[in-house]
C-alpha positions as CSV (number, residue, x, y, z in Angstrom):
1,M,-168.3,10.4,-65.1
2,R,-169.9,8.3,-67.8
3,A,-166.8,8.6,-69.9
4,S,-164.6,7.5,-67.0
5,L,-166.9,4.6,-66.4
6,L,-166.7,3.6,-70.1
7,L,-163.0,3.9,-70.1
8,F,-162.8,1.7,-66.9
9,T,-165.0,-0.9,-68.5
10,V,-162.9,-1.0,-71.7
11,L,-159.6,-1.3,-69.7
12,A,-161.1,-4.0,-67.5
13,G,-162.1,-5.9,-70.6
14,M,-158.6,-5.6,-72.0
15,Q,-157.0,-6.7,-68.8
16,A,-159.3,-9.7,-68.7
17,C,-158.3,-10.7,-72.2
18,N,-154.6,-10.1,-71.5
19,A,-154.9,-12.2,-68.2
20,S,-156.6,-15.0,-70.2
21,A,-153.8,-15.0,-72.7
22,A,-151.2,-14.8,-69.9
23,D,-152.9,-17.8,-68.2
24,A,-151.7,-20.0,-71.0
25,G,-148.6,-18.0,-71.9
26,D,-146.0,-20.3,-73.4
27,Y,-147.4,-23.3,-71.5
28,P,-145.9,-25.7,-71.0
29,R,-142.5,-24.3,-70.1
30,R,-141.4,-27.3,-68.1
31,P,-142.3,-31.0,-67.6
32,V,-145.8,-31.9,-66.6
33,R,-146.4,-34.5,-63.9
34,M,-149.1,-37.1,-64.4
35,I,-150.3,-38.7,-61.2
36,L,-151.4,-42.3,-61.5
37,P,-153.3,-43.4,-58.4
38,N,-152.4,-47.0,-59.2
39,A,-149.6,-49.5,-58.5
40,P,-146.8,-50.0,-61.1
41,G,-147.6,-52.8,-63.4
42,S,-151.4,-52.5,-63.1
43,S,-153.5,-52.2,-66.3
44,S,-154.2,-48.5,-65.5
45,D,-150.5,-47.9,-64.9
46,T,-149.6,-49.5,-68.2
47,L,-152.1,-47.4,-70.2
48,G,-151.1,-44.3,-68.3
49,R,-147.5,-44.7,-69.2
50,I,-148.3,-45.3,-72.9
51,L,-150.4,-42.1,-72.9
52,A,-147.8,-40.1,-71.0
53,Q,-145.0,-40.7,-73.5
54,K,-147.1,-39.7,-76.5
55,L,-148.8,-36.8,-74.7
56,G,-145.4,-35.4,-73.9
57,D,-144.6,-35.3,-77.6
58,A,-147.9,-33.5,-78.3
59,L,-147.3,-30.9,-75.6
60,G,-143.6,-30.4,-76.4
61,Q,-142.6,-31.2,-72.8
62,Q,-142.0,-34.5,-71.0
63,V,-144.9,-35.9,-69.0
64,V,-143.4,-37.5,-65.9
65,V,-145.4,-40.3,-64.4
66,E,-145.8,-40.5,-60.6
67,N,-147.4,-43.5,-59.0
68,H,-149.2,-42.8,-55.8
69,A,-151.0,-46.1,-55.1
70,G,-152.9,-47.1,-52.0
71,A,-156.3,-46.7,-50.3
72,G,-158.1,-47.6,-53.6
73,G,-156.9,-44.5,-55.4
74,L,-157.6,-42.0,-52.6
75,I,-153.9,-41.1,-52.0
76,G,-153.3,-40.1,-55.6
77,M,-156.5,-38.1,-55.8
78,E,-155.7,-36.3,-52.6
79,I,-152.3,-35.3,-53.9
80,A,-153.8,-34.1,-57.2
81,K,-156.5,-32.1,-55.4
82,T,-153.9,-30.1,-53.4
83,A,-151.6,-29.5,-56.4
84,A,-151.2,-26.0,-57.8
85,P,-153.9,-25.4,-60.5
86,D,-151.4,-24.4,-63.1
87,G,-151.6,-27.2,-65.6
88,Y,-148.3,-28.8,-64.4
89,T,-150.2,-31.6,-62.6
90,I,-152.7,-33.8,-64.3
91,V,-154.3,-36.9,-62.8
92,A,-155.5,-40.2,-64.4
93,V,-158.9,-40.8,-62.8
94,T,-160.7,-44.1,-62.6
95,P,-163.9,-45.4,-61.0
96,A,-161.8,-46.4,-57.9
97,G,-161.0,-42.8,-56.9
98,T,-164.3,-41.3,-58.0
99,S,-167.6,-43.3,-57.9
100,I,-166.3,-46.2,-55.8
101,A,-164.5,-43.9,-53.3
102,T,-167.5,-41.7,-52.9
103,S,-169.8,-44.7,-52.3
104,L,-167.6,-46.5,-49.8
105,H,-166.2,-43.6,-47.7
106,Q,-168.4,-41.4,-45.6
107,K,-165.6,-38.8,-45.2
108,L,-163.4,-38.1,-48.1
109,S,-160.7,-35.4,-48.1
110,Y,-161.8,-34.4,-51.6
111,D,-164.9,-34.2,-53.7
112,P,-164.6,-36.0,-57.0
113,L,-167.0,-33.6,-58.7
114,A,-166.2,-30.3,-57.0
115,D,-162.4,-30.4,-56.7
116,F,-161.5,-31.4,-60.3
117,Q,-162.0,-30.2,-63.9
118,Y,-162.6,-33.1,-66.2
119,I,-160.9,-33.1,-69.6
120,S,-161.7,-36.4,-71.3
121,L,-161.8,-40.1,-71.1
122,Y,-158.9,-41.8,-72.8
123,A,-159.7,-45.5,-72.4
124,V,-162.4,-48.0,-71.6
125,L,-161.5,-51.4,-70.3
126,P,-164.1,-54.1,-70.5
127,N,-164.3,-56.6,-67.6
128,M,-164.7,-60.3,-68.5
129,L,-166.9,-62.8,-66.8
130,V,-165.0,-66.1,-66.5
131,V,-165.7,-69.4,-64.9
132,T,-163.6,-72.4,-64.0
133,P,-163.7,-74.7,-67.0
134,T,-164.4,-77.8,-64.9
135,L,-168.0,-76.8,-64.5
136,P,-170.7,-77.7,-67.1
137,I,-171.3,-74.0,-67.8
138,K,-171.0,-72.7,-71.3
139,T,-173.1,-69.5,-71.2
140,L,-174.1,-66.8,-68.7
141,K,-177.6,-68.3,-68.6
142,D,-176.0,-71.6,-67.6
143,L,-174.2,-69.9,-64.7
144,I,-177.4,-68.2,-63.5
145,D,-179.3,-71.5,-63.6
146,Y,-176.5,-73.4,-61.9
147,A,-176.2,-70.8,-59.1
148,R,-180.0,-70.8,-58.5
149,S,-179.9,-74.6,-58.3
150,K,-177.1,-74.7,-55.7
151,P,-177.7,-71.9,-53.2
152,G,-174.7,-71.3,-50.9
153,E,-172.5,-73.6,-53.0
154,V,-171.3,-71.2,-55.8
155,Y,-168.5,-68.9,-55.0
156,M,-167.7,-65.5,-56.6
157,A,-164.0,-64.4,-56.3
158,S,-163.1,-60.7,-56.1
159,A,-160.0,-58.6,-55.7
160,G,-161.3,-57.5,-52.3
161,P,-164.3,-55.8,-50.7
162,G,-165.3,-52.7,-52.6
163,S,-163.2,-53.6,-55.6
164,Q,-164.5,-53.2,-59.2
165,S,-164.7,-57.0,-59.5
166,H,-166.8,-57.2,-56.3
167,L,-169.2,-54.4,-57.2
168,A,-169.5,-55.7,-60.8
169,G,-170.4,-59.1,-59.6
170,V,-172.9,-57.8,-57.1
171,M,-174.6,-55.7,-59.8
172,L,-174.8,-58.8,-62.0
173,Q,-176.4,-60.8,-59.3
174,Q,-178.9,-58.1,-58.5
175,M,-179.9,-57.6,-62.1
176,A,-180.0,-61.3,-63.0
177,Q,-181.6,-62.4,-59.7
178,F,-179.2,-65.0,-58.5
179,S,-176.8,-65.2,-55.6
180,S,-173.3,-66.5,-55.0
181,V,-171.0,-66.5,-51.9
182,H,-168.6,-63.6,-52.1
183,V,-165.0,-64.6,-51.5
184,P,-162.6,-61.6,-51.4
185,Y,-158.9,-62.1,-52.2
186,K,-155.9,-59.8,-51.8
187,G,-155.9,-58.5,-55.4
188,G,-157.1,-59.4,-58.8
189,A,-154.3,-61.9,-59.5
190,A,-155.2,-64.0,-56.5
191,S,-158.9,-64.0,-57.4
192,V,-158.2,-65.2,-60.9
193,L,-156.0,-68.0,-59.7
194,A,-158.8,-69.1,-57.3
195,V,-161.1,-69.5,-60.3
196,I,-158.5,-71.3,-62.4
197,S,-157.9,-73.8,-59.6
198,G,-161.6,-74.2,-58.9
199,E,-161.4,-72.8,-55.4
200,A,-164.1,-70.3,-56.6
201,Q,-166.4,-70.8,-59.5
202,W,-166.5,-67.3,-61.2
203,T,-165.3,-63.8,-61.2
204,I,-165.6,-60.6,-63.2
205,T,-162.2,-58.9,-63.8
206,P,-160.4,-56.8,-66.4
207,A,-160.4,-58.6,-69.7
208,S,-156.7,-57.8,-70.2
209,S,-155.8,-60.0,-67.1
210,V,-157.8,-63.1,-68.2
211,S,-158.0,-63.0,-72.0
212,Q,-154.9,-65.2,-72.4
213,H,-156.3,-67.7,-69.8
214,A,-159.6,-67.8,-71.8
215,R,-157.7,-68.5,-75.0
216,S,-155.6,-71.2,-73.5
217,G,-158.6,-72.9,-71.9
218,T,-157.6,-72.5,-68.2
219,L,-160.7,-70.2,-67.9
220,R,-163.9,-70.1,-69.8
221,A,-165.2,-66.7,-70.9
222,L,-169.0,-66.2,-70.7
223,G,-169.3,-62.5,-71.3
224,Q,-167.8,-59.0,-71.3
225,S,-169.2,-55.9,-69.6
226,L,-169.5,-53.3,-72.4
227,P,-173.1,-52.6,-73.5
228,Q,-172.5,-54.3,-76.8
229,R,-170.0,-56.6,-78.5
230,T,-166.5,-55.3,-79.2
231,P,-164.1,-56.1,-82.0
232,Q,-161.4,-56.7,-79.4
233,L,-163.3,-59.7,-78.0
234,P,-165.2,-60.8,-81.1
235,D,-166.1,-64.3,-79.7
236,V,-167.3,-63.0,-76.3
237,P,-170.9,-61.9,-76.0
238,A,-171.9,-58.8,-74.0
239,V,-173.4,-59.7,-70.7
240,A,-176.2,-57.3,-71.6
241,E,-177.3,-59.8,-74.3
242,T,-178.5,-62.0,-71.4
243,V,-179.0,-59.4,-68.7
244,P,-180.4,-56.3,-70.5
245,G,-178.9,-53.0,-69.3
246,Y,-175.9,-54.5,-67.6
247,S,-172.7,-52.4,-68.0
248,Y,-169.8,-52.2,-65.6
249,S,-166.5,-51.5,-67.3
250,G,-163.4,-49.8,-66.1
251,W,-162.3,-46.5,-67.6
252,N,-159.5,-44.0,-67.5
253,G,-159.6,-40.3,-68.0
254,I,-157.7,-37.1,-67.4
255,A,-158.6,-34.4,-65.0
256,V,-156.8,-31.4,-63.4
257,P,-157.3,-29.5,-60.1
258,K,-160.1,-27.1,-60.1
259,N,-159.4,-23.4,-61.0
260,T,-156.8,-24.5,-63.6
261,P,-157.0,-21.7,-66.2
262,Q,-159.3,-22.6,-69.1
263,P,-156.7,-21.7,-71.8
264,V,-154.3,-24.2,-70.2
265,V,-157.1,-26.8,-70.0
266,D,-157.8,-26.2,-73.7
267,I,-154.1,-26.9,-74.5
268,I,-154.0,-30.1,-72.5
269,R,-157.3,-31.3,-74.1
270,A,-156.1,-30.5,-77.6
271,A,-152.8,-32.4,-77.0
272,L,-154.7,-35.3,-75.5
273,L,-157.1,-35.6,-78.5
274,K,-154.2,-35.4,-80.9
275,T,-152.4,-38.2,-79.0
276,L,-155.4,-40.5,-78.9
277,S,-156.0,-40.1,-82.7
278,Q,-152.6,-41.7,-83.5
279,P,-152.8,-45.3,-84.8
280,D,-149.9,-46.5,-82.8
281,V,-151.5,-45.3,-79.6
282,K,-154.8,-47.1,-80.4
283,E,-152.8,-50.2,-81.3
284,A,-150.9,-50.1,-78.0
285,F,-154.1,-49.7,-76.0
286,N,-155.8,-52.5,-77.9
287,K,-152.9,-54.8,-76.9
288,Q,-153.8,-54.1,-73.3
289,G,-157.4,-54.9,-73.9
290,A,-158.5,-51.3,-73.9
291,E,-160.4,-49.1,-76.4
292,V,-159.5,-45.5,-77.0
293,V,-162.6,-43.5,-76.1
294,T,-162.9,-39.7,-75.8
295,N,-165.7,-37.4,-74.7
296,T,-166.4,-33.8,-73.8
297,P,-165.7,-32.4,-70.3
298,E,-169.4,-32.2,-69.7
299,E,-170.0,-35.7,-70.9
300,F,-167.2,-36.9,-68.7
301,R,-168.6,-35.2,-65.6
302,R,-172.0,-36.6,-66.3
303,L,-170.5,-40.1,-66.5
304,V,-168.9,-39.7,-63.1
305,E,-172.2,-38.4,-61.6
306,A,-174.1,-41.3,-63.1
307,E,-171.6,-43.9,-61.8
308,I,-171.6,-42.4,-58.3
309,Q,-175.4,-42.9,-58.2
310,S,-175.4,-46.4,-59.6
311,T,-172.4,-47.5,-57.4
312,Q,-174.1,-46.1,-54.3
313,K,-177.1,-48.4,-55.0
314,V,-174.8,-51.4,-55.3
315,V,-172.9,-50.5,-52.1
316,K,-176.1,-50.0,-50.2
317,A,-177.4,-53.4,-51.3
318,T,-174.2,-55.1,-49.9
319,D,-174.2,-52.9,-46.7
320,L,-170.5,-52.4,-47.4
321,K,-168.7,-49.8,-45.4
322,V,-165.0,-48.9,-45.5
323,E,-163.5,-46.3,-43.2
């Protein structure tokens, strides 16, 4: 009996090892689809497509991009959740479909933490605080003092209720103890044009979308949202230099549906890290105002958990609800 039990244990162990190896097999044997929960032409879409092409080279199979925009990233995340956990579907995750979605929606069809395995970040995109250049405002402290001196007369433009630009602006006002009237627009481009024209006084939006305006003088840059200065924006101070602790930047990362075999996850991660180490990829990201950033799956998950908590506080302060 004891010998039979020992034999069973050995065979079970061999089967487990064989199953683990079989999970990866000769993966990938066919193209891999990459779900982008963003509209074509957006900054996240552009970065995702740059990554997909080079990631396909590293995997030895084409990575086919599928845009599933709408509902603030929810549609793409829902599709990714229900995909087969076989490594042939990966999803580019952002704050919109994770921390913001969880904070705004009482009933989600997916759980950003429970339904996905996180692999790594691949980019961080600083937001830039810009003001209309017609105002006598040269620094963030000037903006704070100006807004305090004119209650109800200073307007903050955003890409819409619950957008990153909205929540980033609310967080800044909370931490710096000043207030502005929120004016939501239909998208980031419209909100930027409002500040250029002077219809609104300021906004916080992806640096890639306003850097050229800041260089040409149609907007004035007061700060960027990374915790410290960045070589990409050498002349723009971090907001945290004036408002200690402030950090609200966009990011992009790769995740897969839960229960994807670990050997397959390991292959995807290795290919991702190899791709992101290439100088031409870093240069292409830099041209889009993004920094290549990687982390461990555990660090990535902790980032999402922390951002869910911080975003929920901001949403609660604005009493913002989206259903």
